[in-house]
SEBA-821429 format. One record per residue (C-alpha): residue number from 1; residue in three letters; x, y, z. Coordinates in steps of 0.05 Angstrom, whole numbers, plus 32768, in hexadecimal, padded with zeros to 4 digits. Last residue first. Layout:
 resi resn   xx   yy   zz
  NUM  ALA    X    Y    Z
...
//
This chain:
 resi resn   xx   yy   zz
  366  UNK 88AA 880C 870E
  365  UNK 88AC 882D 86CA
  364  UNK 88D9 87F8 86AB
  363  UNK 88A6 87C4 86C1
  362  UNK 8870 87E1 8695
  361  UNK 889B 87E7 8657
  360  UNK 88B4 87A0 8662
  359  UNK 886C 8787 8662
  358  UNK 8861 87AC 8621
  357  UNK 889F 878D 8603
  356  UNK 8888 8748 8619
  355  UNK 8843 8751 85FA
  354  UNK 8861 876F 85BB
  353  UNK 888F 8733 85B5
  352  UNK 8852 8707 85B9
  351  UNK 8834 872C 857D
  350  UNK 8875 8727 8555
  349  UNK 8879 86DD 8568
  348  UNK 8837 86CC 8547
  347  UNK 87F0 86D1 8562
  346  UNK 87AE 86AD 8558
  345  UNK 87CE 866E 8574
  344  UNK 87CA 8685 85BC
  343  UNK 87FF 86A4 85EA
  342  UNK 87D9 86DA 860F
  341  UNK 87F6 86EB 8654
  340  UNK 87C8 86DA 868E
  339  UNK 87C7 8704 86CE
  338  UNK 87C8 86E6 8714
  337  UNK 87D2 8712 8752
  336  UNK 8790 871A 8777
  335  UNK 8773 86D5 876A
  334  UNK 87B5 86B4 877E
  333  UNK 87BA 86DE 87BD
  332  UNK 8774 86CA 87D0
  331  UNK 8789 8681 87CC
  330  UNK 87C4 868C 87FA
  329  UNK 879C 86B5 882D
  328  UNK 8765 8682 8838
  327  UNK 8725 8681 8810
  326  UNK 86E0 869B 8826
  325  UNK 86F0 86E4 8833
  324  UNK 86EA 86F8 87EA
  323  UNK 86A4 86DB 87E6
  322  UNK 86A2 86A9 87AC
  321  UNK 86B8 86A4 8764
  320  UNK 86F6 86D0 876C
  319  UNK 8700 86F0 8727
  318  UNK 872D 86C0 8701
  317  UNK 875A 86B8 86DE
  316  UNK 8768 8700 86C9
  315  UNK 8768 870E 867F
  314  UNK 879E 872E 8653
  313  UNK 8783 875D 861E
  312  UNK 87B9 8781 85F6
  311  UNK 87A6 87C1 85D1
  310  UNK 87E1 87E8 85EF
  309  UNK 87B2 880F 861D
  308  UNK 8797 87CA 8630
  307  UNK 87DC 87B1 8645
  306  UNK 87E4 87ED 8672
  305  UNK 879F 87DF 868F
  304  UNK 87B4 8798 86A2
  303  UNK 87F5 87B2 86BF
  302  UNK 87D1 87E7 86E9
  301  UNK 879F 87B4 8703
  300  UNK 87D7 8784 8715
  299  UNK 8803 87B7 8739
  298  UNK 87E6 87B7 8780
  297  UNK 87DD 876C 877C
  296  UNK 8826 875F 876C
  295  UNK 8824 8739 872B
  294  UNK 8827 86EE 8721
  293  UNK 8829 86D7 86D8
  292  UNK 87FF 86A4 86B2
  291  UNK 8812 868F 866C
  290  UNK 87D0 867E 864B
  289  UNK 87B0 863F 8630
  288  UNK 87F5 8620 8631
  287  UNK 8807 85DF 860D
  286  UNK 8836 85B7 8639
  285  UNK 8859 8574 862F
  284  UNK 8895 857F 8602
  283  UNK 889A 85CB 860B
  282  UNK 88A2 85C3 8656
  281  UNK 889A 8606 8678
  280  UNK 88BA 8617 86BB
  279  UNK 88AF 864D 86F0
  278  UNK 8864 8646 86EC
  277  UNK 8842 8685 8706
  276  UNK 8876 86B0 86E0
  275  UNK 888E 86ED 8706
  274  UNK 887C 8736 8710
  273  UNK 888B 8767 8749
  272  UNK 88D0 8752 8760
  271  UNK 88E2 8749 8717
  270  UNK 88E5 870F 86E6
  269  UNK 88F8 8721 869F
  268  UNK 88D1 86F7 866C
  267  UNK 88F8 86EE 862B
  266  UNK 8905 86A3 8628
  265  UNK 88C4 8692 864C
  264  UNK 889A 86BE 861E
  263  UNK 88BC 86A2 85E0
  262  UNK 88B1 865A 85F6
  261  UNK 8868 866C 8602
  260  UNK 885F 8685 85BB
  259  UNK 887F 8646 859E
  258  UNK 8853 861A 85CA
  257  UNK 8814 863E 85B5
  256  UNK 8826 863C 856C
  255  UNK 8839 85F2 856E
  254  UNK 87F9 85DF 8592
  253  UNK 87CB 8604 8561
  252  UNK 87EF 85E6 8525
  251  UNK 87EA 85A0 8542
  250  UNK 879F 85A8 854E
  249  UNK 878E 85C0 8508
  248  UNK 8744 85D1 850B
  247  UNK 8716 85B5 84D6
  246  UNK 86E8 8584 84FB
  245  UNK 86E3 85B4 8536
  244  UNK 86C8 85EA 8508
  243  UNK 868F 85BD 84F2
  242  UNK 867A 85AF 853A
  241  UNK 867E 85F8 854A
  240  UNK 864F 860B 8512
  239  UNK 8620 85D1 8525
  238  UNK 8616 85E8 856D
  237  UNK 862D 85BE 85A8
  236  UNK 85F8 8598 85CF
  235  UNK 85CC 85B2 8606
  234  UNK 85BC 858C 8646
  233  UNK 85C1 85C8 8673
  232  UNK 85E0 860A 865C
  231  UNK 85AA 8640 865C
  230  UNK 85AC 866C 869A
  229  UNK 85F5 8681 869C
  228  UNK 85FB 8678 8651
  227  UNK 85CE 86B5 8646
  226  UNK 8602 86E1 8668
  225  UNK 863A 86C6 863D
  224  UNK 8613 86D1 85FD
  223  UNK 85FF 8718 8611
  222  UNK 8647 8729 8621
  221  UNK 8660 870F 85DF
  220  UNK 862B 8738 85BB
  219  UNK 863D 8775 85E3
  218  UNK 8686 876D 85D1
  217  UNK 8672 8768 8588
  216  UNK 8650 87AC 8586
  215  UNK 8682 87CE 85B4
  214  UNK 86B9 87BE 8583
  213  UNK 8696 87DA 8546
  212  UNK 867E 8819 856A
  211  UNK 86B5 8846 8550
  210  UNK 86A2 8838 8508
  209  UNK 86C7 8859 84CF
  208  UNK 870D 8868 84E8
  207  UNK 8714 882E 8518
  206  UNK 86F5 8801 84E4
  205  UNK 872A 8811 84B1
  204  UNK 8764 8804 84E1
  203  UNK 8746 87C5 84FD
  202  UNK 8733 87A1 84BD
  201  UNK 8747 8759 84CB
  200  UNK 873A 875F 8516
  199  UNK 86F8 8785 850F
  198  UNK 86DD 8756 84DA
  197  UNK 86EF 871A 8506
  196  UNK 86CE 873D 8541
  195  UNK 868E 8746 851A
  194  UNK 868F 86FD 8505
  193  UNK 869B 86E6 854D
  192  UNK 8662 8710 8567
  191  UNK 8634 86F9 852F
  190  UNK 8645 86B0 853E
  189  UNK 8637 86BD 8587
  188  UNK 85F3 86DD 8579
  187  UNK 85E1 86A5 8548
  186  UNK 85F1 8671 857D
  185  UNK 85C3 8694 85AF
  184  UNK 858A 869C 857D
  183  UNK 858F 8654 8567
  182  UNK 858B 8638 85AE
  181  UNK 85B6 85F9 85B0
  180  UNK 8594 85B7 85A0
  179  UNK 8580 858F 85DD
  178  UNK 85A3 854F 85F0
  177  UNK 857D 850E 85FB
  176  UNK 85B5 84DC 8603
  175  UNK 85B6 84D9 864F
  174  UNK 85D2 8498 866C
  173  UNK 8619 84A8 8657
  172  UNK 863F 846B 863F
  171  UNK 8673 843F 865F
  170  UNK 86B7 8451 867D
  169  UNK 86DB 8493 8688
  168  UNK 869F 84BC 8672
  167  UNK 86B1 84F8 8648
  166  UNK 868E 853C 8647
  165  UNK 86A2 8570 8614
  164  UNK 8693 85BA 860E
  163  UNK 8688 85E8 85D3
  162  UNK 8667 8627 85BA
  161  UNK 8674 865D 8586
  160  UNK 86B7 863F 8572
  159  UNK 86FC 865F 856A
  158  UNK 8720 862B 8594
  157  UNK 8743 8625 85D7
  156  UNK 8717 8642 860E
  155  UNK 86D8 8631 85E5
  154  UNK 86E8 85E7 85EE
  153  UNK 86D3 85E7 8637
  152  UNK 86E7 85A3 8653
  151  UNK 86CB 8569 867B
  150  UNK 86E6 8526 8690
  149  UNK 86C4 84F0 86B8
  148  UNK 86D8 84B5 86E4
  147  UNK 8720 84CC 86EC
  146  UNK 8758 8498 86EB
  145  UNK 876A 84A7 86A3
  144  UNK 8789 84EA 86B7
  143  UNK 8780 851A 867D
  142  UNK 87A2 8542 8646
  141  UNK 87E6 8520 8643
  140  UNK 880C 8544 860B
  139  UNK 87E6 8583 861F
  138  UNK 87AF 859D 85F1
  137  UNK 8776 8594 8623
  136  UNK 879F 85A4 8660
  135  UNK 8778 85E3 8672
  134  UNK 8733 85C6 8663
  133  UNK 8741 8582 8683
  132  UNK 870F 858B 86BB
  131  UNK 8714 8548 86DE
  130  UNK 86D7 852B 8700
  129  UNK 86E8 84F7 8735
  128  UNK 86B5 84CC 8759
  127  UNK 86D1 84B7 879D
  126  UNK 86E0 846D 87A0
  125  UNK 8717 8479 87D4
  124  UNK 874D 8463 87A3
  123  UNK 872D 8493 8771
  122  UNK 873E 84CA 87A2
  121  UNK 8787 84B7 87A5
  120  UNK 878C 84AD 8759
  119  UNK 8770 84F3 874D
  118  UNK 87A6 8511 877B
  117  UNK 87DE 84F1 8753
  116  UNK 87BF 8508 8712
  115  UNK 87B5 8550 8729
  114  UNK 87D6 8575 86EF
  113  UNK 87FB 85B6 86FF
  112  UNK 883E 859F 86E3
  111  UNK 881A 8593 86A1
  110  UNK 8816 85DE 8693
  109  UNK 87D9 85E9 8667
  108  UNK 87BE 8624 868F
  107  UNK 87AB 85FD 86CD
  106  UNK 8796 85B7 86E0
  105  UNK 8753 85A7 8701
  104  UNK 8736 856F 872B
  103  UNK 86F0 856C 8747
  102  UNK 86E9 8537 877E
  101  UNK 86A1 8520 8783
  100  UNK 867A 8500 87BC
   99  UNK 86A2 851F 87F5
   98  UNK 86B9 8508 883A
   97  UNK 86FD 8529 8843
   96  UNK 8735 84F6 884F
   95  UNK 8764 8511 8819
   94  UNK 8760 8557 8836
   93  UNK 8782 8580 87FF
   92  UNK 87B1 85BB 87FF
   91  UNK 87C7 85C5 87B7
   90  UNK 8802 85E4 8794
   89  UNK 880C 8611 8758
   88  UNK 884E 8627 873B
   87  UNK 8893 863A 8755
   86  UNK 8885 866E 878A
   85  UNK 8851 8643 87AD
   84  UNK 8813 865F 878B
   83  UNK 87D3 8643 87AA
   82  UNK 8799 8614 87A0
   81  UNK 8771 8604 87DF
   80  UNK 873D 85CC 87E0
   79  UNK 86F6 85E4 87DE
   78  UNK 86B4 85C6 87F5
   77  UNK 8677 85D2 87CA
   76  UNK 8632 85B8 87E1
   75  UNK 8608 85A0 87A7
   74  UNK 85C7 85C7 879F
   73  UNK 85C1 85B3 8756
   72  UNK 85C7 85FB 873C
   71  UNK 8603 8605 876A
   70  UNK 8625 85C8 874E
   69  UNK 8619 85DE 8706
   68  UNK 8631 8625 8717
   67  UNK 8674 8614 8737
   66  UNK 869B 860D 86F6
   65  UNK 867C 864F 86DD
   64  UNK 869B 8673 8718
   63  UNK 86E1 8664 86FE
   62  UNK 8712 8640 872B
   61  UNK 8748 8645 8760
   60  UNK 8729 8627 879F
   59  UNK 872A 85E3 877D
   58  UNK 86E9 85BC 8788
   57  UNK 86D4 8584 87B7
   56  UNK 868B 8573 87A6
   55  UNK 8656 8562 87D9
   54  UNK 860E 8546 87D8
   53  UNK 860D 851A 879B
   52  UNK 85DA 84E2 879C
   51  UNK 85F4 84A6 8775
   50  UNK 85E3 849D 872C
   49  UNK 8614 84CE 870C
   48  UNK 85FF 84DD 86C5
   47  UNK 85DC 851F 86D4
   46  UNK 861B 8537 86F6
   45  UNK 8642 8529 86B6
   44  UNK 8610 8551 868D
   43  UNK 8615 858A 86BF
   42  UNK 8660 858D 86B8
   41  UNK 865C 858A 866C
   40  UNK 8629 85C2 8668
   39  UNK 8659 85EA 8696
   38  UNK 868F 85E0 8662
   37  UNK 8662 85F7 862A
   36  UNK 862F 85E1 85F5
   35  UNK 863E 8597 85F5
   34  UNK 8666 8564 85CE
   33  UNK 865B 8520 85EE
   32  UNK 868A 84E7 85FE
   31  UNK 8680 849E 8611
   30  UNK 86B9 8471 8629
   29  UNK 86FE 848A 863B
   28  UNK 872E 84A4 8607
   27  UNK 872D 84C3 85C2
   26  UNK 871D 850A 85D8
   25  UNK 875B 852C 85BB
   24  UNK 875E 84FE 857F
   23  UNK 8718 8516 856B
   22  UNK 8733 855D 8562
   21  UNK 8763 854A 852B
   20  UNK 87AC 8535 8529
   19  UNK 87DA 8532 84ED
   18  UNK 87BD 856E 84CA
   17  UNK 87B9 8589 8483
   16  UNK 876F 859E 8486
   15  UNK 877B 85E9 8488
   14  UNK 8736 8604 847B
   13  UNK 872D 8623 84C0
   12  UNK 8727 866D 84AE
   11  UNK 8718 8690 84EF
   10  UNK 86DB 86A8 8515
    9  UNK 86EF 86D4 854F
    8  UNK 8709 86C0 8593
    7  UNK 86FE 86EE 85CF
    6  UNK 8735 8717 85F0
    5  UNK 877E 871A 85D9
    4  UNK 87A8 8746 85AC
    3  UNK 878D 8783 8587
    2  UNK 87B6 879D 854C
    1  UNK 87DB 87DE 855B
//
């Protein structure tokens, strides 16, 4: 069985017949910079803020890498609660909390999770708002124009070695002295993506002739991600990624993701143990990064492993970024029950059908 999911590999991006290109996605606000990663973008924005920043108000449901730039700058992190309410995601926010930055986030490319109304309230208090638009990047409305800054990790969407973007709502960034990306680190990621491409396109042959092929490129990916933890500040995007972004077909990517998601929603069978995180999907406005599901915590590990035995790799978003006792019960439930079904543009309906069939095979045994 062909592998589904996990890290992107290098793809052929020579299809130039497109009605929308990458620049259209970031054609708003004032200045914009293409950077090495999403956390590079967060740090770049923090560098631009003139006032002293002591406290940031972050979502409790987030990736650890989003917190790192604040931790590295000794900025105190306060959390507002994000929780599953049976129909989607909801927020418990103290609108009067004294903070310097409000960090907004939407989830998985479902527009119903956007925080536009909340952003407007904090802007009304003259609180600086940074919106992470990573998950809504390909949605029909990919940002809230009331935010002061916008950041996104481009590597979550596209087959590129590196990539993040920082956008200033008005005016220009004060820092224009970006460092070139480390050659050795970029070469390692390109090699990893090339090795995986070879593995994907020649899986059956490679399995017979080289049992270490997969472990080779997985180690390279891991080495890159580890190095990124300590080397992300003030670094621009690499040239390979910049060239790929010029060639990608945005409309094709969106259409494939939406088509795959429609199939999942039409064929997903809700049970007492497994349900969709978002009960509804709007194919006119949404462009999913993944299709998140909620699984009984005692079954999630078993389901994830069952997918793996069928060569399907569905990630968990995310490992809890702080001490497990820090968040309230509702947030901890979200961390302990979410699993992301793959829906991205690398795959056609036959692949998505295999995911749904495998899921059905698991639930039939319950």
